[in-house]
N, C-alpha and C positions, 0 to 999 in steps of 0.2 A: 549344684546347683547353684550353688557361688559364683562360678565361674561360669556358666550361662546366662546370655542377656541375648531379647530380642533386637534388631535390627531395626530402626525403624523407620523408615522415610520421612522426608521434610514434611508430604502429600499430607499424610498419615497422621503425624503427633502435630499437629498444628501448634461465685465463688467468692466466695468470700473469705475474709483474713482471720482465719482462725489461732487463736493462744494456744502460745507456745505449751509443748506437751514434751517435760525429761527436761533436756538442759537447759541454764539461762543463758545465753548467747553476747558477749562483747562486740559488738558490730563494728564498732571503728578501731579495733583492737586484734590483732593474731590470737586467733584459739587454739590454744593448746590442749589437743583431747585427753591427752594424757597429763594436764595441769592440775586436774580434781578428776578423782570417779564418774564415772560414766555410767549408770546400769540402767537396765530393762525395767521400765514400772511397768509393761504389759504383760500379761501370759501371753506367751508366744505361742504356744498351742491353741488357744482359744485365736489368735490372732490370725495363724494356718489356717486353720479348719475356717470362718470367715473366709479368707484372698480366697480359698478353693469357689465358696461357694458363689461369692465377688461373682467369679470368674467365670465361672457356669452360667450362672443369670445371666451375665453383659453378651453373652453368645445369641444368647437370644431374646435382647435387650428390642425396642421396638425401635431405635436410635440407630440408623445405621455405621453412622461412626462409629460408635462402642460397641455393636457385632464385628464392624473389621478389626479394631483394638485386639480386641477380645484372643480375636485370631492365631493373630501373634502373639501376646501374651500366653496363651495356651499354647501352643508350640513350643515354647521356651520355656514353660515351669513342669506344666503339667505332661508333654510330648504326648507318649502315646496311648495318655491313658486320658486325651480327651478325646479320641480320636473318631466316635462315632459324632461329635458334636461337628468335625472338619465334615465328615462324608455328606451328613445334612445342610452345611451352608454350601456345603459345590452348590445347589439350586437356589441356593436364595437370590432374594428377586433386586440385590444390589450389587451391580458389578465388584467393588470395592472389594465385598466382603468373602465374593465366590474366589479373588483372586486370593485375596490372605486367607483363604482357607486350603486353597490347594498349596500355597509357598508354604503353608504349615508341614500339610501331610510331607510333605519331599521332604521340609526339615526334622520331623521326628519319624520320617521312613512306615509310618503307618501301611502295610501291605494291604490289608481286607480293605481297604480306599480303591485298590490299582483297577478292579472291573469297572468301576461307576468313573473313574478316570479316564479307558480306554473307551466305553462308552461315549461319553461326552466329547472324545479328542473323536472318535469317528461321525459325530453328529457336524450334518449340514449348516447348522443355525448357528454353532459356539463359533465364535467372532474369536480373529485373530490375537485380541490383547489380550483373553482369558486363554488361548489355548498357550503363550507363553509359560504359563504358570501350570498349565497342567503338564508341557513337556517336559520341565524342571522334575515337576513332583513322577512321573515314570521314569525320568534318567535316575533316579533314585531310587526307586525298584527297581530298578536293573531291567526297563524299557527302554533300547536307546532308539530304537525306529524309527519315531518321530522324530528328532535334534535334527534333522536336515530340512525341515521346515522352519528353523532358525537365520539361515543364510538367506533365505528368499526375503521374511519377515523384516531384516534390517535393512531394508532398501525400500522400507514402505513408506507413505505420503503422513501416515496419522504417526506425531511425536511421539503419543503413547506406545504405542505399539516398537518405535525404534528404541526408546527408553527399557521399555519390559527387556523387546530382546536381548540391550546389553546387559544389562542386570541378570538373566536368566544365565548368557553366554559365561560370563564373569563365576556364576554360580559352581555355575559347571564343571568350569576350572581346566578345561582339555584344551591345548596349546593351537592347536589348527585355527581356536579365535581371533588372534590375536591379527593377524593380515588381513582381515575383513572388517573388525575393528578400527583399524588403521586405514584402513580407507574412507570407512564411515567419515571419521574423524574430519579428513582435510575438508569435505565441505557439509556436512553438518553445519547449520544456523543457529538454532534449539541450544541455548544455553545450557540450559539442565539437560538434557538427552546430552550436552557435553561430559557434563558431569558425572554422567553414571560411562561413557563409555572410556571416560579416562579410570576413574575406579577400577572399574573390568581390568582394563590393560593394565594397572595395578595388580591388580590383584591376581592376574598372570602370570608375572614376575615381570614385568616391562618398567626399569628402574626410572627413566624417564617423569612416565607418565605418576610413577611416585610423587617425585618430584615437583609437578604439573599439578598436579591438586595442590600443594601447600601457596601458588598463586592464588586458586581461586578462592581462601580464607581469607583475601587480602580486595576482594574484588566490593561491591560494594553493598552489593544484594544480598542479603542477609540469607534467603533459599537457597541462593548458591552455596555462603559459607558452611551453614548448618549442611548442607549435603556435605561438603569436603570434609567439614570437622569428625565428621562418621568416620567418612571411608578412612582418614589420615590417624583414625585409632582404632579402627577395626587391622588396619597394615602397616601399619607401624612403618613406614618409611623413615629414611638418615632426616632428621630434623623438625620431627610431629611433635616429639615432644618439646621443644623451644618453642614449634610454633602454637601448642593451645595454652601452651604456658604461659605467652605473650595475650592472646586472645584472654585467658581468665583473668590476667591484669587491666588490659588495655582496651578491651571494646567498648564501646559507650553506648550496646545494645544488651539487653538482660538473656535474651534467651538465646545469643551469642556467647555469652560468661557461662549460662547451665549447660550449655552442651562442651562448652571448652573441658568445665569441669567434670563434666560424665567421662565426656575422652580421656584425661588423665586418669579416671580412675579404671577406666578396661584396660589402659599399659602398665597397669601397678604402678603406677605415681600417682597414686591420692595424696590429698596434701587437707591438709588442715582448711586452708584458705579457701580450695576448691569445697567443702565440707561444710563448712560454714553459710558460703555464698548460696550452698543449693537449699540449705534450711530457708536461710531467711525467703529462696523465692519462693519454698512451698509452701509458707508462713506468712508473709505479709508480699506477695504477685503485682499486689495492686500499687503500695507503694514504691516496688523498685519501676516499675513501670510508669508511674506520674513523675519520680523524678528523672528518668529517662525522655521523658515526652512530654515536658513540662509546660505545656502547652496545645496539648492536644486533651482530646476526651478521648479516653479509653473503657471501648467495649469491655462487657463482663468476658464473652469469647475471648478478647487477650491476654486477659486476666489469669482464666482456667488454663490457655494454653500455658502458660510460665508454665503456671501451680503444676501442671500436669508432667513438662518435661524436668524441673525439677523432682520430681517423684523416680522418673526412668532412672535419671543421672544418679542419687540416691540409690539405686539399686547395685551401681557400678563401682561405687565408690566402696562398697563394705563394711561398712560398718555397722551392723547389728544394731547398735542404741537408735540407728533415724527407725525402726519400726515405731517407737514410740510416738511419733513424730506423721505418718503415715498412717498405723491406724485408723486415726480419727476419719481421716480420707476417703474410707471404706465408705464411709454414711455419703457420702457426697451429692448434690445433687448434679455432677456433671458427671459423666457416665466414662470418658473415657479418662476421670479422675480416678477414680477409680478404681478403674480396670490399672492401669499404668502404677496404684499404691499399693493395688491387690499381685501386681508382679514382682515389683521389689521387693515387697514382704518373702513373699516364697522365698526372691534369690538371697534372702541378705538372712533366714533365718537357717538356725546351725541343721544339719542332716538328720537328726535322729527326731524331729519336729515336722520333717515334710511330710505331705502326704502317700501310699505308698503305691497310688494310680499310678505313676511313671518307673516305678521297678526297673521293669524291664524295656524301658522304653531305648531307643536305638538312635538318639538324634545327635548332629553332632555342631549341630548350633542349632514388605517385600516391597514401591511403585504400582500402586496399583491401580485398576478399574478396566474392565470391560466393557 
């Protein structure tokens, strides 16, 4: 579980300050996590048990954003052990939840869902943008007959459909997608769709696309940078580590720095500076945002978003001591913060403490809406 992690789209992973739990940090100096012993003060077994309960409850939360995040988190932690929740969520009234549930089924290869997936694909009322996720899930379950639809979807006017189609083509991983994706890229006008196309091309082995992703890390648009950072961390093209290190050190925007820190962790390049910054963003998100935007009134939703991103990043950084600081957030009033904290606790917990529900899962690893 420590090696798994959800891919969080910028669209989904968009609260008060908490007193520090565990270690005390010197924010003005580099923290060396070997400088003094750090120990878990939280009962890990209890933290794992509570985290699983939080994710299961979040899957049926009244807030649709919380439900969508829960689908992604469950797919990467409990995998097939939460299959019943994915199947139920395929009929959720919220498009983003349906999409995330189908992607979780594909990622975890939850075979009992196949009949319902086929039923939805054959239903004329199922919208194309949702069909993208259904096609991916069915492909992962051995049913490839619907894949041909993706070539048509790639040229539809709906930018969400083009973006999701590009995403799914990259995840399916067939080289035949390279040529149509390149053709679409020539005429694509939407910057966010462009990033999805380039990421998929890079995942299919296009070296030039991998290098182009680094250029998106230097645009003035935070959402583009976040997508590019995520892609660089996953694909690891040459120069990605330096790009993310520069972002962690020099960016003016806390969300970018947190994303870069988590990305470095995903690439196996976790540093004490990255960890310390994420802990501060977890504990004091409002303070970091106020410093970055001194003339602005910071909405509570932005504070919660940064805290949520920090919780996700800590799961990548691989230091189980972070459970001390994540555990209190299992009671956060913000559903996505609870989900992110629970997910990272499960990813950081020692193997012997993990729930048995995912023991037979076959997972290797959404932009969502219908």
